[in-house]
C-alpha positions as CSV (number, residue, x, y, z in Angstrom):
1,X,71.5,3.9,81.3
2,X,68.5,3.4,83.6
3,X,67.2,6.4,85.6
4,X,65.3,5.9,88.8
5,X,63.3,8.8,90.3
6,X,63.3,8.4,94.0
7,X,61.4,11.5,94.8
8,X,58.0,11.2,96.4
9,X,54.9,11.2,94.2
10,X,53.9,14.8,95.0
11,X,57.4,16.1,94.0
12,X,57.6,14.3,90.7
13,X,57.0,16.2,87.4
14,X,53.7,15.5,85.8
15,X,53.7,14.2,82.2
16,X,52.4,16.8,79.7
17,X,51.1,16.5,76.2
18,X,53.7,17.7,73.8
19,X,53.0,21.2,72.6
20,X,53.5,20.2,68.9
21,X,50.8,17.6,69.2
22,X,48.4,20.1,70.7
23,X,49.2,22.6,68.1
24,X,48.7,20.0,65.4
25,X,45.4,18.9,66.8
26,X,44.2,22.5,67.1
27,X,45.3,23.2,63.5
28,X,43.5,20.1,62.3
29,X,40.3,21.0,64.1
30,X,40.5,24.6,62.8
31,X,41.0,23.5,59.2
32,X,38.2,20.9,59.4
33,X,35.8,23.5,60.9
34,X,36.8,25.9,58.2
35,X,36.2,23.3,55.5
36,X,32.8,22.4,57.0
37,X,31.8,26.0,57.1
38,X,33.0,26.6,53.6
39,X,31.2,23.5,52.3
40,X,28.0,24.6,54.1
41,X,28.3,28.1,52.7
42,X,28.8,26.7,49.2
43,X,26.0,24.3,49.5
44,X,23.6,26.9,50.7
45,X,24.7,29.3,48.0
46,X,24.3,26.7,45.3
47,X,20.9,25.7,46.6
48,X,19.8,29.4,46.7
49,X,21.1,29.9,43.2
50,X,19.3,26.8,42.0
51,X,16.1,27.9,43.7
52,X,16.4,31.3,42.2
53,X,17.0,29.9,38.7
54,X,14.1,27.5,39.2
55,X,11.8,30.3,40.2
56,X,12.9,32.3,37.2
57,X,12.3,29.4,34.8
58,X,9.0,28.6,36.4
59,X,7.9,32.2,35.9
60,X,9.0,32.0,32.2
61,X,7.2,28.7,31.8
62,X,4.0,30.2,33.3
63,X,4.3,33.1,30.9
64,X,4.7,30.7,27.9
65,X,2.0,28.3,29.0
66,X,-0.9,30.4,27.5
67,X,0.9,30.7,24.2
68,X,1.5,27.0,24.1
69,X,-2.1,26.3,24.8
70,X,-3.1,28.8,22.1
71,X,-0.7,27.2,19.6
72,X,-2.0,23.7,20.4
73,X,-5.6,24.9,19.8
74,X,-4.6,26.5,16.5
75,X,-2.8,23.4,15.4
76,X,-5.8,21.2,16.2
77,X,-8.1,23.7,14.4
78,X,-5.7,23.7,11.3
79,X,-5.7,19.8,11.3
80,X,-9.5,19.9,11.4
81,X,-9.7,22.3,8.5
82,X,-7.2,20.3,6.5
83,X,-9.3,17.2,7.1
84,X,-12.4,19.0,5.9
85,X,-10.6,20.4,2.9
86,X,-9.5,16.9,1.9
87,X,-13.0,15.6,2.3
88,X,-14.4,18.5,0.2
89,X,-11.8,17.9,-2.5
90,X,-12.7,14.2,-2.6
91,X,-16.4,15.1,-2.9
92,X,-15.8,17.7,-5.5
93,X,-13.6,15.4,-7.6
94,X,-16.2,12.7,-7.5
95,X,-19.2,14.9,-8.3
96,X,-20.5,15.8,-11.8
97,X,-22.4,18.9,-12.6
98,X,-25.3,17.3,-14.4
99,X,-26.9,20.6,-15.2
100,X,-23.8,21.6,-17.1
101,X,-23.7,18.1,-18.8
102,X,-27.3,18.5,-20.0
103,X,-26.6,22.0,-21.3
104,X,-23.6,20.5,-23.3
105,X,-25.8,17.7,-24.6
106,X,-28.5,20.2,-25.7
107,X,-25.9,22.2,-27.5
108,X,-24.8,19.1,-29.5
109,X,-28.5,18.4,-30.4
110,X,-29.1,21.9,-31.5
111,X,-26.0,21.9,-33.8
112,X,-27.7,19.5,-36.2
113,X,-28.7,22.2,-38.6
114,X,-32.4,21.2,-38.7
115,X,-31.6,17.8,-40.2
116,X,-28.8,18.8,-42.5
117,X,-26.3,17.0,-40.3
118,X,-28.7,15.3,-37.8
119,X,-32.0,15.8,-36.1
120,X,-32.1,14.0,-32.8
121,X,-34.4,13.9,-29.8
122,X,-34.7,11.6,-26.7
123,X,-37.5,9.8,-25.0
124,X,-35.8,9.4,-21.6
125,X,-32.5,9.8,-19.8
126,X,-31.1,7.7,-16.9
127,X,-28.0,8.6,-14.9
128,X,-26.3,6.4,-12.3
129,X,-23.2,7.3,-10.3
130,X,-21.3,5.6,-7.5
131,X,-18.3,6.4,-5.4
132,X,-17.7,2.7,-4.5
133,X,-14.1,1.9,-5.4
134,X,-15.0,-1.8,-5.9
135,X,-17.6,-1.0,-8.5
136,X,-16.8,-1.9,-12.1
137,X,-17.5,1.7,-13.3
138,X,-18.0,5.1,-11.7
139,X,-21.4,5.4,-13.3
140,X,-23.4,5.3,-16.5
141,X,-25.4,7.7,-18.7
142,X,-28.2,6.1,-20.8
143,X,-30.8,7.6,-23.1
144,X,-33.2,6.3,-25.8
145,X,-32.6,8.5,-28.8
146,X,-34.3,9.0,-32.2
147,X,-32.9,10.4,-35.4
148,X,-35.5,12.0,-37.7
149,X,-34.1,10.9,-41.0
150,X,-34.1,7.8,-43.2
151,X,-30.2,8.1,-43.3
152,X,-28.6,6.1,-40.6
153,X,-25.4,8.1,-41.2
154,X,-27.0,11.0,-39.3
155,X,-26.9,8.9,-36.2
156,X,-23.1,8.4,-36.8
157,X,-22.8,12.2,-37.3
158,X,-24.5,12.9,-34.0
159,X,-22.2,10.5,-32.1
160,X,-19.2,12.1,-33.8
161,X,-20.4,15.5,-32.6
162,X,-20.8,14.0,-29.1
163,X,-17.2,12.7,-29.1
164,X,-15.9,16.2,-30.3
165,X,-17.9,18.1,-27.6
166,X,-17.1,19.0,-24.0
167,X,-20.0,16.8,-23.0
168,X,-18.0,13.6,-23.4
169,X,-14.9,14.9,-21.4
170,X,-16.2,13.1,-18.3
171,X,-17.1,9.9,-20.1
172,X,-15.3,7.1,-21.9
173,X,-15.7,7.1,-25.7
174,X,-19.2,6.0,-26.8
175,X,-19.8,2.6,-28.5
176,X,-20.1,2.4,-32.3
177,X,-23.5,3.5,-33.6
178,X,-26.4,1.0,-33.6
179,X,-30.1,1.2,-33.9
180,X,-33.3,0.2,-35.7
181,X,-35.6,1.9,-38.1
182,X,-39.1,2.7,-37.0
183,X,-42.2,2.0,-39.2
184,X,-42.8,4.7,-41.8
185,X,-45.7,6.9,-41.2
186,X,-46.5,9.6,-43.7
187,X,-48.7,11.4,-41.2
188,X,-45.7,12.2,-39.1
189,X,-42.9,14.7,-39.6
190,X,-40.4,13.3,-40.2
191,X,-42.1,10.2,-41.7
192,X,-39.1,7.9,-41.1
193,X,-37.0,7.8,-37.9
194,X,-34.2,5.7,-36.5
195,X,-34.1,4.6,-32.8
196,X,-30.7,4.2,-31.2
197,X,-29.3,3.9,-27.6
198,X,-26.9,6.4,-26.2
199,X,-24.9,4.6,-23.5
200,X,-21.8,6.2,-21.9
201,X,-19.6,5.1,-19.1
202,X,-18.5,7.7,-16.5
203,X,-14.8,8.1,-15.9
204,X,-13.3,7.5,-12.5
205,X,-12.5,10.6,-10.4
206,X,-8.8,9.9,-11.0
207,X,-9.3,9.9,-14.8
208,X,-11.4,13.0,-14.6
209,X,-8.5,14.7,-12.8
210,X,-6.3,14.0,-15.7
211,X,-4.4,10.9,-14.4
212,X,-3.6,8.1,-16.8
213,X,-6.6,5.9,-17.3
214,X,-6.5,2.2,-17.0
215,X,-7.6,-0.4,-19.5
216,X,-11.2,0.3,-18.8
217,X,-13.1,1.3,-21.9
218,X,-10.4,0.2,-24.3
219,X,-11.3,-2.3,-27.0
220,X,-10.3,-5.9,-26.3
221,X,-7.3,-7.3,-28.3
222,X,-8.5,-8.8,-31.6
223,X,-11.8,-7.0,-31.5
224,X,-12.8,-5.5,-34.9
225,X,-14.3,-2.0,-34.8
226,X,-17.8,-1.8,-36.3
227,X,-18.2,0.1,-39.5
228,X,-20.9,2.8,-39.8
229,X,-23.7,2.1,-42.3
230,X,-23.4,4.0,-45.6
231,X,-25.7,7.0,-46.1
232,X,-29.1,6.0,-47.4
233,X,-28.8,2.4,-46.4
234,X,-32.0,1.5,-44.4
235,X,-31.1,-2.1,-43.6
236,X,-27.6,-1.6,-42.0
237,X,-26.9,0.1,-38.7
238,X,-23.1,0.1,-37.9
239,X,-22.2,-2.6,-35.5
240,X,-25.8,-3.5,-34.7
241,X,-28.5,-4.7,-37.0
242,X,-31.2,-2.4,-38.2
243,X,-34.7,-3.7,-38.6
244,X,-37.8,-2.1,-40.0
């Protein structure tokens, strides 16, 4: 049914917004404002908490920073000392106390019993040592020796005493005895002497530290060891030839 309002304009009822709609809008605005205020409060509170924790951690870091720097300095110093210690150990393992070696050699010479076992002296002594890993040997010990006896066996006795003494601990075993007999001279004491070389090869630092040695200094396969000359034989000298 169609209704027609014939009242003049000023007497007609004005259209109003429904109260429910107004209440709904007010409620929505209130809720949104509350949510925004709650979010802002939470955000500011979290930010303040974060800043507080950051300040606390920064204070802790600032307190630990001197300790970290001190530890770093100690660590660097410890590494430097370890490097020096390693260098010193390398130098110590590659060095030979030649004063001690000479004392041990003199002890062997003095144990000859005034010619009963041997009577030996030397003209000169040459020592060469190297730390070059590419070198064929770590060093050599060479001397020109003399035996004051007409028996070449005393030269062999001396070399046996050398092999049994602490002197040879830093060297490879010596070569078989060899030498030549000097001219007899009744005006000298002793009147007969044998000249012989003493040549020793120095062990490598690894071998001196007790590690398993290589094939260096071992006899070649098939090589026959030289026999020492019998006592009293003036014309034989072990593996070498003796000549008057």
